[in-house]
All heavy atoms as TSV, in Angstrom:
chain	resi	resn	atom	element	x	y	z
A	1	MET	N	N	82.912	204.730	220.723
A	1	MET	CA	C	83.732	203.599	220.273
A	1	MET	C	C	85.030	204.152	219.690
A	1	MET	O	O	85.815	203.428	219.085
A	1	MET	CB	C	82.921	202.780	219.256
A	1	MET	CG	C	83.614	201.361	218.976
A	1	MET	SD	S	82.384	200.285	218.264
A	1	MET	CE	C	83.366	199.673	216.962
A	2	ALA	N	N	85.203	205.391	219.664
A	2	ALA	CA	C	86.426	205.969	219.124
A	2	ALA	C	C	87.608	205.392	219.847
A	2	ALA	O	O	87.641	205.202	220.992
A	2	ALA	CB	C	86.371	207.514	219.226
A	3	GLY	N	N	88.655	205.216	219.059
A	3	GLY	CA	C	89.863	204.642	219.584
A	3	GLY	C	C	89.921	203.172	219.643
A	3	GLY	O	O	91.022	202.580	220.011
A	4	THR	N	N	88.815	202.434	219.358
A	4	THR	CA	C	88.863	201.009	219.403
A	4	THR	C	C	89.424	200.526	218.083
A	4	THR	O	O	89.179	200.967	216.999
A	4	THR	CB	C	87.393	200.419	219.459
A	4	THR	OG1	O	86.773	200.934	220.582
A	4	THR	CG2	C	87.384	198.993	219.387
A	5	THR	N	N	90.358	199.489	218.217
A	5	THR	CA	C	90.998	198.963	217.081
A	5	THR	C	C	90.213	197.706	216.793
A	5	THR	O	O	90.022	196.856	217.599
A	5	THR	CB	C	92.541	198.621	217.393
A	5	THR	OG1	O	93.140	199.894	217.704
A	5	THR	CG2	C	93.154	197.944	216.201
A	6	ILE	N	N	89.960	197.513	215.434
A	6	ILE	CA	C	89.320	196.304	214.954
A	6	ILE	C	C	90.220	195.689	213.999
A	6	ILE	O	O	90.729	196.292	213.034
A	6	ILE	CB	C	88.009	196.570	214.310
A	6	ILE	CG1	C	87.026	197.247	215.276
A	6	ILE	CG2	C	87.395	195.374	213.689
A	6	ILE	CD1	C	85.726	197.713	214.728
A	7	GLY	N	N	90.574	194.387	214.124
A	7	GLY	CA	C	91.400	193.733	213.185
A	7	GLY	C	C	90.853	192.395	212.695
A	7	GLY	O	O	89.932	191.842	213.437
A	8	PHE	N	N	91.260	192.022	211.516
A	8	PHE	CA	C	90.796	190.707	211.093
A	8	PHE	C	C	91.859	190.115	210.080
A	8	PHE	O	O	92.625	190.911	209.515
A	8	PHE	CB	C	89.408	190.778	210.445
A	8	PHE	CG	C	89.383	191.333	209.097
A	8	PHE	CD1	C	89.219	190.596	207.954
A	8	PHE	CD2	C	89.443	192.790	208.941
A	8	PHE	CE1	C	89.194	191.152	206.686
A	8	PHE	CE2	C	89.373	193.325	207.635
A	8	PHE	CZ	C	89.249	192.554	206.516
A	9	ARG	N	N	91.816	188.975	209.833
A	9	ARG	CA	C	92.728	188.245	208.956
A	9	ARG	C	C	91.952	188.064	207.624
A	9	ARG	O	O	91.119	187.213	207.519
A	9	ARG	CB	C	93.179	187.033	209.431
A	9	ARG	CG	C	94.175	187.169	210.555
A	9	ARG	CD	C	94.822	185.831	210.976
A	9	ARG	NE	N	95.854	186.070	211.962
A	9	ARG	CZ	C	95.687	185.963	213.305
A	9	ARG	NH1	N	94.507	185.534	213.845
A	9	ARG	NH2	N	96.630	186.194	214.113
A	10	PRO	N	N	92.202	188.966	206.586
A	10	PRO	CA	C	91.552	188.794	205.312
A	10	PRO	C	C	91.826	187.515	204.650
A	10	PRO	O	O	92.905	187.069	204.625
A	10	PRO	CB	C	91.939	190.067	204.518
A	10	PRO	CG	C	93.196	190.440	205.120
A	10	PRO	CD	C	93.228	189.967	206.513
A	11	THR	N	N	90.747	186.986	204.090
A	11	THR	CA	C	90.906	185.779	203.161
A	11	THR	C	C	91.386	186.277	201.845
A	11	THR	O	O	91.480	187.514	201.576
A	11	THR	CB	C	89.615	185.081	202.951
A	11	THR	OG1	O	88.727	186.085	202.225
A	11	THR	CG2	C	88.915	184.590	204.245
A	12	ALA	N	N	91.787	185.455	200.950
A	12	ALA	CA	C	92.270	185.815	199.579
A	12	ALA	C	C	91.020	186.604	198.879
A	12	ALA	O	O	91.243	187.566	198.207
A	12	ALA	CB	C	92.502	184.570	198.850
A	13	GLU	N	N	89.839	186.208	199.045
A	13	GLU	CA	C	88.700	186.901	198.464
A	13	GLU	C	C	88.497	188.273	199.077
A	13	GLU	O	O	88.247	189.244	198.374
A	13	GLU	CB	C	87.401	186.076	198.672
A	13	GLU	CG	C	86.203	186.681	198.121
A	13	GLU	CD	C	86.118	186.680	196.668
A	13	GLU	OE1	O	87.006	186.184	195.973
A	13	GLU	OE2	O	85.219	187.258	196.047
A	14	ASP	N	N	88.736	188.468	200.413
A	14	ASP	CA	C	88.646	189.769	201.006
A	14	ASP	C	C	89.746	190.672	200.402
A	14	ASP	O	O	89.494	191.736	200.168
A	14	ASP	CB	C	88.869	189.644	202.530
A	14	ASP	CG	C	87.843	188.862	203.317
A	14	ASP	OD1	O	86.691	188.767	202.804
A	14	ASP	OD2	O	88.202	188.380	204.408
A	15	GLU	N	N	90.965	190.082	200.301
A	15	GLU	CA	C	92.077	190.973	199.680
A	15	GLU	C	C	91.781	191.358	198.296
A	15	GLU	O	O	91.943	192.468	197.897
A	15	GLU	CB	C	93.394	190.142	199.769
A	15	GLU	CG	C	93.869	190.011	201.223
A	15	GLU	CD	C	95.141	189.168	201.306
A	15	GLU	OE1	O	95.533	188.629	200.300
A	15	GLU	OE2	O	95.677	189.225	202.460
A	16	ARG	N	N	91.133	190.449	197.484
A	16	ARG	CA	C	90.697	190.781	196.132
A	16	ARG	C	C	89.745	191.926	196.071
A	16	ARG	O	O	89.917	192.903	195.368
A	16	ARG	CB	C	90.172	189.534	195.410
A	16	ARG	CG	C	89.794	189.763	193.981
A	16	ARG	CD	C	88.906	188.708	193.346
A	16	ARG	NE	N	87.600	188.604	194.060
A	16	ARG	CZ	C	86.587	189.439	193.849
A	16	ARG	NH1	N	86.690	190.505	193.040
A	16	ARG	NH2	N	85.453	189.236	194.526
A	17	ILE	N	N	88.753	191.783	196.935
A	17	ILE	CA	C	87.712	192.845	197.055
A	17	ILE	C	C	88.358	194.181	197.465
A	17	ILE	O	O	88.068	195.193	196.810
A	17	ILE	CB	C	86.600	192.410	198.078
A	17	ILE	CG1	C	85.871	191.178	197.415
A	17	ILE	CG2	C	85.643	193.547	198.292
A	17	ILE	CD1	C	84.843	190.491	198.404
A	18	LEU	N	N	89.253	194.193	198.431
A	18	LEU	CA	C	89.843	195.421	198.840
A	18	LEU	C	C	90.650	196.020	197.735
A	18	LEU	O	O	90.598	197.287	197.585
A	18	LEU	CB	C	90.702	195.159	200.110
A	18	LEU	CG	C	89.940	194.910	201.409
A	18	LEU	CD1	C	90.860	194.395	202.510
A	18	LEU	CD2	C	89.259	196.244	201.836
A	19	ARG	N	N	91.413	195.198	197.020
A	19	ARG	CA	C	92.278	195.704	195.882
A	19	ARG	C	C	91.321	196.329	194.862
A	19	ARG	O	O	91.651	197.410	194.340
A	19	ARG	CB	C	93.058	194.610	195.243
A	19	ARG	CG	C	94.351	194.293	195.848
A	19	ARG	CD	C	95.195	193.475	194.969
A	19	ARG	NE	N	94.544	192.249	194.413
A	19	ARG	CZ	C	94.362	191.130	195.072
A	19	ARG	NH1	N	94.819	190.894	196.289
A	19	ARG	NH2	N	93.800	190.166	194.528
A	20	GLU	N	N	90.234	195.658	194.517
A	20	GLU	CA	C	89.420	196.095	193.465
A	20	GLU	C	C	88.521	197.372	193.883
A	20	GLU	O	O	88.172	198.181	193.004
A	20	GLU	CB	C	88.488	194.979	192.903
A	20	GLU	CG	C	89.251	193.891	192.227
A	20	GLU	CD	C	88.346	192.698	191.728
A	20	GLU	OE1	O	87.123	192.841	191.962
A	20	GLU	OE2	O	88.895	191.810	191.263
A	21	ALA	N	N	88.201	197.372	195.108
A	21	ALA	CA	C	87.361	198.498	195.644
A	21	ALA	C	C	88.088	199.762	195.985
A	21	ALA	O	O	87.457	200.839	196.060
A	21	ALA	CB	C	86.660	197.968	196.902
A	22	ALA	N	N	89.429	199.616	196.201
A	22	ALA	CA	C	90.150	200.790	196.615
A	22	ALA	C	C	90.267	201.770	195.544
A	22	ALA	O	O	90.461	201.447	194.255
A	22	ALA	CB	C	91.542	200.402	197.103
A	23	ARG	N	N	90.098	203.045	195.883
A	23	ARG	CA	C	90.323	204.123	195.002
A	23	ARG	C	C	91.789	204.615	194.883
A	23	ARG	O	O	92.544	204.297	195.926
A	23	ARG	CB	C	89.463	205.330	195.356
A	23	ARG	CG	C	87.969	205.075	195.316
A	23	ARG	CD	C	87.215	206.219	195.836
A	23	ARG	NE	N	85.735	205.945	195.687
A	23	ARG	CZ	C	84.761	206.643	196.343
A	23	ARG	NH1	N	85.211	207.654	197.125
A	23	ARG	NH2	N	83.523	206.362	196.089
A	24	PRO	N	N	92.202	205.183	193.846
A	24	PRO	CA	C	93.644	205.569	193.870
A	24	PRO	C	C	94.049	206.307	195.081
A	24	PRO	O	O	93.322	207.380	195.485
A	24	PRO	CB	C	93.731	206.429	192.512
A	24	PRO	CG	C	92.560	205.937	191.733
A	24	PRO	CD	C	91.496	205.567	192.711
A	25	GLY	N	N	95.135	205.977	195.703
A	25	GLY	CA	C	95.634	206.679	196.862
A	25	GLY	C	C	94.880	206.421	198.134
A	25	GLY	O	O	95.231	206.867	199.255
A	26	GLU	N	N	93.889	205.544	198.130
A	26	GLU	CA	C	93.044	205.207	199.282
A	26	GLU	C	C	93.648	204.030	200.060
A	26	GLU	O	O	94.061	202.974	199.515
A	26	GLU	CB	C	91.660	204.854	198.792
A	26	GLU	CG	C	90.691	204.651	199.954
A	26	GLU	CD	C	89.288	204.427	199.411
A	26	GLU	OE1	O	89.065	203.477	198.610
A	26	GLU	OE2	O	88.347	205.122	199.875
A	27	SER	N	N	93.794	204.242	201.340
A	27	SER	CA	C	94.380	203.166	202.265
A	27	SER	C	C	93.275	202.063	202.443
A	27	SER	O	O	92.127	202.319	202.129
A	27	SER	CB	C	94.784	203.729	203.583
A	27	SER	OG	O	93.642	204.109	204.270
A	28	THR	N	N	93.712	200.968	202.917
A	28	THR	CA	C	92.785	199.849	203.235
A	28	THR	C	C	91.849	200.339	204.250
A	28	THR	O	O	90.590	200.094	204.175
A	28	THR	CB	C	93.603	198.586	203.748
A	28	THR	OG1	O	94.539	198.198	202.747
A	28	THR	CG2	C	92.642	197.491	204.090
A	29	THR	N	N	92.311	201.029	205.253
A	29	THR	CA	C	91.350	201.617	206.256
A	29	THR	C	C	90.319	202.453	205.716
A	29	THR	O	O	89.208	202.430	205.979
A	29	THR	CB	C	92.176	202.420	207.329
A	29	THR	OG1	O	93.201	201.522	207.954
A	29	THR	CG2	C	91.260	202.906	208.384
A	30	ASP	N	N	90.747	203.342	204.733
A	30	ASP	CA	C	89.765	204.229	204.137
A	30	ASP	C	C	88.783	203.460	203.284
A	30	ASP	O	O	87.573	203.786	203.264
A	30	ASP	CB	C	90.500	205.245	203.163
A	30	ASP	CG	C	91.345	206.258	203.921
A	30	ASP	OD1	O	90.967	206.549	205.105
A	30	ASP	OD2	O	92.237	206.720	203.342
A	31	THR	N	N	89.191	202.427	202.698
A	31	THR	CA	C	88.335	201.574	201.783
A	31	THR	C	C	87.240	200.888	202.698
A	31	THR	O	O	86.101	200.837	202.480
A	31	THR	CB	C	89.183	200.458	201.074
A	31	THR	OG1	O	90.063	201.181	200.216
A	31	THR	CG2	C	88.209	199.668	200.098
A	32	LEU	N	N	87.755	200.380	203.871
A	32	LEU	CA	C	86.886	199.730	204.797
A	32	LEU	C	C	85.919	200.721	205.387
A	32	LEU	O	O	84.683	200.374	205.588
A	32	LEU	CB	C	87.679	198.958	205.943
A	32	LEU	CG	C	88.464	197.756	205.437
A	32	LEU	CD1	C	89.404	197.274	206.482
A	32	LEU	CD2	C	87.531	196.632	205.016
A	33	ARG	N	N	86.291	201.952	205.761
A	33	ARG	CA	C	85.432	202.965	206.281
A	33	ARG	C	C	84.326	203.237	205.275
A	33	ARG	O	O	83.141	203.365	205.534
A	33	ARG	CB	C	86.206	204.189	206.653
A	33	ARG	CG	C	86.928	204.025	207.916
A	33	ARG	CD	C	87.465	205.415	208.348
A	33	ARG	NE	N	88.139	205.138	209.680
A	33	ARG	CZ	C	89.455	205.619	209.885
A	33	ARG	NH1	N	90.152	206.168	209.009
A	33	ARG	NH2	N	89.980	205.416	211.039
A	34	ARG	N	N	84.780	203.384	203.963
A	34	ARG	CA	C	83.788	203.711	202.891
A	34	ARG	C	C	82.792	202.593	202.780
A	34	ARG	O	O	81.565	202.829	202.634
A	34	ARG	CB	C	84.532	204.021	201.609
A	34	ARG	CG	C	83.666	204.520	200.504
A	34	ARG	CD	C	84.521	205.060	199.325
A	34	ARG	NE	N	85.590	204.223	198.893
A	34	ARG	CZ	C	85.497	203.242	198.055
A	34	ARG	NH1	N	84.370	202.936	197.562
A	34	ARG	NH2	N	86.655	202.602	197.719
A	35	ALA	N	N	83.221	201.315	202.811
A	35	ALA	CA	C	82.413	200.180	202.637
A	35	ALA	C	C	81.391	200.159	203.876
A	35	ALA	O	O	80.222	199.811	203.668
A	35	ALA	CB	C	83.199	198.881	202.698
A	36	LEU	N	N	81.800	200.454	205.094
A	36	LEU	CA	C	80.932	200.455	206.241
A	36	LEU	C	C	79.888	201.527	206.067
A	36	LEU	O	O	78.698	201.296	206.397
A	36	LEU	CB	C	81.729	200.665	207.474
A	36	LEU	CG	C	82.540	199.440	208.044
A	36	LEU	CD1	C	83.451	199.943	209.194
A	36	LEU	CD2	C	81.604	198.328	208.493
A	37	ARG	N	N	80.170	202.589	205.551
A	37	ARG	CA	C	79.239	203.699	205.339
A	37	ARG	C	C	78.275	203.354	204.246
A	37	ARG	O	O	76.947	203.657	204.301
A	37	ARG	CB	C	79.916	205.022	205.007
A	37	ARG	CG	C	80.380	205.671	206.270
A	37	ARG	CD	C	81.478	206.680	206.058
A	37	ARG	NE	N	81.942	207.167	207.306
A	37	ARG	CZ	C	82.866	206.616	208.089
A	37	ARG	NH1	N	83.230	205.367	207.837
A	37	ARG	NH2	N	83.351	207.138	209.222
A	38	LEU	N	N	78.741	202.630	203.187
A	38	LEU	CA	C	77.798	202.132	202.190
A	38	LEU	C	C	76.938	201.074	202.758
A	38	LEU	O	O	75.658	201.086	202.339
A	38	LEU	CB	C	78.588	201.561	201.039
A	38	LEU	CG	C	79.314	202.556	200.073
A	38	LEU	CD1	C	80.338	201.920	199.128
A	38	LEU	CD2	C	78.262	203.358	199.330
A	39	LEU	N	N	77.403	200.236	203.591
A	39	LEU	CA	C	76.537	199.224	204.204
A	39	LEU	C	C	75.416	199.898	205.146
A	39	LEU	O	O	74.232	199.531	205.085
A	39	LEU	CB	C	77.322	198.277	205.019
A	39	LEU	CG	C	76.626	197.226	205.837
A	39	LEU	CD1	C	75.853	196.200	204.932
A	39	LEU	CD2	C	77.606	196.404	206.721
A	40	ASP	N	N	75.843	200.825	205.795
A	40	ASP	CA	C	74.878	201.588	206.689
A	40	ASP	C	C	73.811	202.302	205.832
A	40	ASP	O	O	72.636	202.237	206.122
A	40	ASP	CB	C	75.658	202.641	207.518
A	40	ASP	CG	C	74.747	203.392	208.544
A	40	ASP	OD1	O	73.995	202.649	209.307
A	40	ASP	OD2	O	74.732	204.535	208.531
A	41	HIS	N	N	74.229	202.963	204.688
A	41	HIS	CA	C	73.307	203.553	203.782
A	41	HIS	C	C	72.374	202.531	203.155
A	41	HIS	O	O	71.121	202.753	203.000
A	41	HIS	CB	C	74.122	204.276	202.669
A	41	HIS	CG	C	73.159	205.017	201.775
A	41	HIS	ND1	N	72.436	206.130	202.133
A	41	HIS	CD2	C	72.825	204.753	200.432
A	41	HIS	CE1	C	71.738	206.520	201.108
A	41	HIS	NE2	N	72.047	205.697	200.015
A	42	ASP	N	N	72.855	201.313	202.758
A	42	ASP	CA	C	72.005	200.299	202.285
A	42	ASP	C	C	70.979	199.800	203.255
A	42	ASP	O	O	69.904	199.505	202.855
A	42	ASP	CB	C	72.939	199.099	201.893
A	42	ASP	CG	C	72.201	198.000	201.054
A	42	ASP	OD1	O	71.468	198.401	200.061
A	42	ASP	OD2	O	72.262	196.873	201.408
A	43	ARG	N	N	71.371	199.715	204.599
A	43	ARG	CA	C	70.439	199.263	205.636
A	43	ARG	C	C	69.377	200.374	205.656
A	43	ARG	O	O	68.194	200.074	205.884
A	43	ARG	CB	C	71.108	199.051	206.949
A	43	ARG	CG	C	71.906	197.810	206.931
A	43	ARG	CD	C	72.484	197.472	208.277
A	43	ARG	NE	N	72.066	198.326	209.264
A	43	ARG	CZ	C	72.636	198.430	210.496
A	43	ARG	NH1	N	73.629	197.687	210.799
A	43	ARG	NH2	N	72.158	199.359	211.390
A	44	TRP	N	N	69.745	201.664	205.670
A	44	TRP	CA	C	68.781	202.703	205.645
A	44	TRP	C	C	67.887	202.601	204.500
A	44	TRP	O	O	66.641	202.888	204.764
A	44	TRP	CB	C	69.528	204.155	205.708
A	44	TRP	CG	C	68.622	205.238	205.812
A	44	TRP	CD1	C	68.177	205.879	206.863
A	44	TRP	CD2	C	68.033	205.992	204.677
A	44	TRP	NE1	N	67.345	206.873	206.550
A	44	TRP	CE2	C	67.293	206.985	205.202
A	44	TRP	CE3	C	68.106	205.806	203.299
A	44	TRP	CZ2	C	66.572	207.939	204.390
A	44	TRP	CZ3	C	67.509	206.760	202.480
A	44	TRP	CH2	C	66.618	207.780	203.101
A	45	LEU	N	N	68.361	202.401	203.350
A	45	LEU	CA	C	67.417	202.239	202.187
A	45	LEU	C	C	66.454	201.115	202.240
A	45	LEU	O	O	65.347	201.204	201.958
A	45	LEU	CB	C	68.279	202.144	200.933
A	45	LEU	CG	C	68.984	203.301	200.293
A	45	LEU	CD1	C	69.849	202.888	199.116
A	45	LEU	CD2	C	67.991	204.322	199.932
A	46	GLU	N	N	66.912	199.995	202.922
A	46	GLU	CA	C	66.032	198.785	203.097
A	46	GLU	C	C	64.890	199.204	204.038
A	46	GLU	O	O	63.711	198.913	203.865
A	46	GLU	CB	C	66.795	197.701	203.698
A	46	GLU	CG	C	67.619	196.923	202.680
A	46	GLU	CD	C	68.425	195.841	203.329
A	46	GLU	OE1	O	68.063	195.356	204.435
A	46	GLU	OE2	O	69.406	195.381	202.713
A	47	GLN	N	N	65.199	199.996	205.097
A	47	GLN	CA	C	64.244	200.412	206.055
A	47	GLN	C	C	63.217	201.387	205.451
A	47	GLN	O	O	62.027	201.352	205.598
A	47	GLN	CB	C	64.857	201.159	207.304
A	47	GLN	CG	C	63.814	201.495	208.376
A	47	GLN	CD	C	63.117	200.276	208.859
A	47	GLN	OE1	O	63.615	199.294	209.324
A	47	GLN	NE2	N	61.750	200.322	208.806
A	48	PHE	N	N	63.770	202.341	204.609
A	48	PHE	CA	C	63.016	203.203	203.837
A	48	PHE	C	C	61.996	202.538	202.904
A	48	PHE	O	O	60.821	202.898	202.921
A	48	PHE	CB	C	63.896	204.258	203.027
A	48	PHE	CG	C	63.182	205.018	202.006
A	48	PHE	CD1	C	62.620	206.304	202.531
A	48	PHE	CD2	C	63.012	204.737	200.724
A	48	PHE	CE1	C	61.887	207.116	201.649
A	48	PHE	CE2	C	62.342	205.605	199.850
A	48	PHE	CZ	C	61.762	206.731	200.306
A	49	ARG	N	N	62.490	201.528	202.159
A	49	ARG	CA	C	61.581	200.835	201.290
A	49	ARG	C	C	60.487	200.088	202.017
A	49	ARG	O	O	59.329	200.059	201.649
A	49	ARG	CB	C	62.397	199.833	200.506
A	49	ARG	CG	C	63.164	200.510	199.385
A	49	ARG	CD	C	63.885	199.535	198.468
A	49	ARG	NE	N	64.867	200.199	197.578
A	49	ARG	CZ	C	66.161	200.232	197.747
A	49	ARG	NH1	N	66.748	199.503	198.591
A	49	ARG	NH2	N	66.928	200.868	196.789
A	50	SER	N	N	60.919	199.497	203.134
A	50	SER	CA	C	59.959	198.697	204.098
A	50	SER	C	C	58.900	199.760	204.518
A	50	SER	O	O	57.728	199.365	204.465
A	50	SER	CB	C	60.720	198.095	205.134
A	50	SER	OG	O	59.748	197.488	206.102
A	51	ASP	N	N	59.299	200.887	205.008
A	51	ASP	CA	C	58.338	201.836	205.532
A	51	ASP	C	C	57.401	202.339	204.401
A	51	ASP	O	O	56.181	202.534	204.619
A	51	ASP	CB	C	59.065	203.041	206.139
A	51	ASP	CG	C	59.793	202.669	207.489
A	51	ASP	OD1	O	59.510	201.561	208.014
A	51	ASP	OD2	O	60.635	203.565	207.930
A	52	ALA	N	N	57.937	202.567	203.304
A	52	ALA	CA	C	57.151	203.024	202.054
A	52	ALA	C	C	56.151	202.043	201.715
A	52	ALA	O	O	55.029	202.414	201.421
A	52	ALA	CB	C	58.084	203.395	201.039
A	53	GLU	N	N	56.568	200.765	201.688
A	53	GLU	CA	C	55.653	199.731	201.333
A	53	GLU	C	C	54.440	199.594	202.349
A	53	GLU	O	O	53.342	199.382	202.026
A	53	GLU	CB	C	56.302	198.342	201.221
A	53	GLU	CG	C	57.154	198.272	199.969
A	53	GLU	CD	C	57.980	196.959	199.858
A	53	GLU	OE1	O	57.717	196.139	200.705
A	53	GLU	OE2	O	58.876	196.891	198.987
A	54	ALA	N	N	54.788	199.735	203.643
A	54	ALA	CA	C	53.782	199.706	204.678
A	54	ALA	C	C	52.840	200.836	204.548
A	54	ALA	O	O	51.627	200.714	205.015
A	54	ALA	CB	C	54.461	199.745	206.066
A	55	LEU	N	N	53.253	202.030	204.009
A	55	LEU	CA	C	52.397	203.161	203.951
A	55	LEU	C	C	51.750	203.479	202.582
A	55	LEU	O	O	51.216	204.498	202.306
A	55	LEU	CB	C	53.204	204.362	204.377
A	55	LEU	CG	C	53.668	204.426	205.751
A	55	LEU	CD1	C	54.649	205.629	205.991
A	55	LEU	CD2	C	52.581	204.417	206.820
A	56	ILE	N	N	51.947	202.462	201.762
A	56	ILE	CA	C	51.465	202.647	200.259
A	56	ILE	C	C	50.025	203.011	200.184
A	56	ILE	O	O	49.686	203.731	199.212
A	56	ILE	CB	C	51.703	201.329	199.451
A	56	ILE	CG1	C	51.815	201.597	198.018
A	56	ILE	CG2	C	50.785	200.194	199.742
A	56	ILE	CD1	C	52.516	200.672	197.147
A	57	GLY	N	N	49.177	202.589	201.063
A	57	GLY	CA	C	47.756	202.967	200.965
A	57	GLY	C	C	47.427	204.251	201.672
A	57	GLY	O	O	46.227	204.537	201.724
A	58	GLU	N	N	48.304	204.835	202.316
A	58	GLU	CA	C	48.030	206.002	203.204
A	58	GLU	C	C	47.521	207.157	202.344
A	58	GLU	O	O	48.201	207.430	201.288
A	58	GLU	CB	C	49.280	206.482	203.959
A	58	GLU	CG	C	49.061	207.538	204.925
A	58	GLU	CD	C	50.309	207.909	205.741
A	58	GLU	OE1	O	51.401	207.847	205.147
A	58	GLU	OE2	O	50.146	208.170	206.854
A	59	ASP	N	N	46.499	207.798	202.771
A	59	ASP	CA	C	45.872	208.984	201.899
A	59	ASP	C	C	45.918	210.178	202.889
A	59	ASP	O	O	44.988	210.334	203.723
A	59	ASP	CB	C	44.504	208.595	201.506
A	59	ASP	CG	C	43.869	209.802	200.709
A	59	ASP	OD1	O	44.581	210.745	200.443
A	59	ASP	OD2	O	42.666	209.636	200.493
A	60	LEU	N	N	46.867	210.926	202.717
A	60	LEU	CA	C	47.053	212.123	203.633
A	60	LEU	C	C	46.069	213.166	203.308
A	60	LEU	O	O	45.782	214.018	204.155
A	60	LEU	CB	C	48.447	212.660	203.576
A	60	LEU	CG	C	49.615	211.850	203.969
A	60	LEU	CD1	C	50.917	212.562	203.772
A	60	LEU	CD2	C	49.489	211.480	205.341
A	61	SER	N	N	45.402	213.176	202.195
A	61	SER	CA	C	44.402	214.118	201.889
A	61	SER	C	C	43.086	213.972	202.744
A	61	SER	O	O	42.364	214.812	202.903
A	61	SER	CB	C	43.947	214.093	200.355
A	61	SER	OG	O	43.354	212.849	200.105
A	62	SER	N	N	43.018	212.795	203.399
A	62	SER	CA	C	41.848	212.537	204.244
A	62	SER	C	C	42.145	212.956	205.717
A	62	SER	O	O	41.232	212.870	206.556
A	62	SER	CB	C	41.487	211.093	204.195
A	62	SER	OG	O	42.563	210.228	204.765
A	63	GLU	N	N	43.326	213.339	205.934
A	63	GLU	CA	C	43.741	213.792	207.301
A	63	GLU	C	C	43.582	215.291	207.442
A	63	GLU	O	O	43.706	216.062	206.544
A	63	GLU	CB	C	45.291	213.458	207.587
A	63	GLU	CG	C	45.554	211.977	207.497
A	63	GLU	CD	C	45.007	211.238	208.701
A	63	GLU	OE1	O	45.064	211.771	209.786
A	63	GLU	OE2	O	44.661	210.138	208.490
A	64	PRO	N	N	43.121	215.803	208.709
A	64	PRO	CA	C	43.091	217.102	208.888
A	64	PRO	C	C	44.483	217.886	208.808
A	64	PRO	O	O	45.456	217.265	209.122
A	64	PRO	CB	C	42.420	217.280	210.265
A	64	PRO	CG	C	42.729	216.060	210.965
A	64	PRO	CD	C	42.839	214.965	209.901
A	65	ASP	N	N	44.506	219.079	208.371
A	65	ASP	CA	C	45.691	219.830	208.272
A	65	ASP	C	C	46.185	219.974	209.773
A	65	ASP	O	O	45.429	220.276	210.658
A	65	ASP	CB	C	45.544	221.201	207.651
A	65	ASP	CG	C	45.315	221.064	206.178
A	65	ASP	OD1	O	45.637	219.987	205.667
A	65	ASP	OD2	O	44.635	222.005	205.615
A	66	ALA	N	N	47.490	219.891	209.978
A	66	ALA	CA	C	48.137	220.035	211.212
A	66	ALA	C	C	48.296	221.468	211.615
A	66	ALA	O	O	48.612	221.817	212.768
A	66	ALA	CB	C	49.478	219.237	211.313
A	67	TRP	N	N	48.230	222.338	210.691
A	67	TRP	CA	C	48.413	223.714	210.995
A	67	TRP	C	C	47.186	224.444	210.765
A	67	TRP	O	O	46.858	225.476	210.888
A	67	TRP	CB	C	49.608	224.262	210.099
A	67	TRP	CG	C	49.608	223.840	208.714
A	67	TRP	CD1	C	50.064	222.700	208.272
A	67	TRP	CD2	C	49.019	224.509	207.611
A	67	TRP	NE1	N	49.843	222.645	206.815
A	67	TRP	CE2	C	49.202	223.759	206.427
A	67	TRP	CE3	C	48.346	225.770	207.405
A	67	TRP	CZ2	C	48.773	224.005	205.268
A	67	TRP	CZ3	C	47.904	226.024	206.167
A	67	TRP	CH2	C	48.113	225.241	205.031
């Protein structure tokens, strides 16, 4: 997907969030990239938590050693 341009018309609320979230010297593009990476990480954490909850009763001591 490299080279693809994505554009949108920010609302007043979007602009406020971008202003408040931007680090000193950071462009809007950099702020949006950082936000996308944070969103991706948040989704990863949600999946991690879901997997951990599903395995909460797992007892690996009852499994034979793999080596």
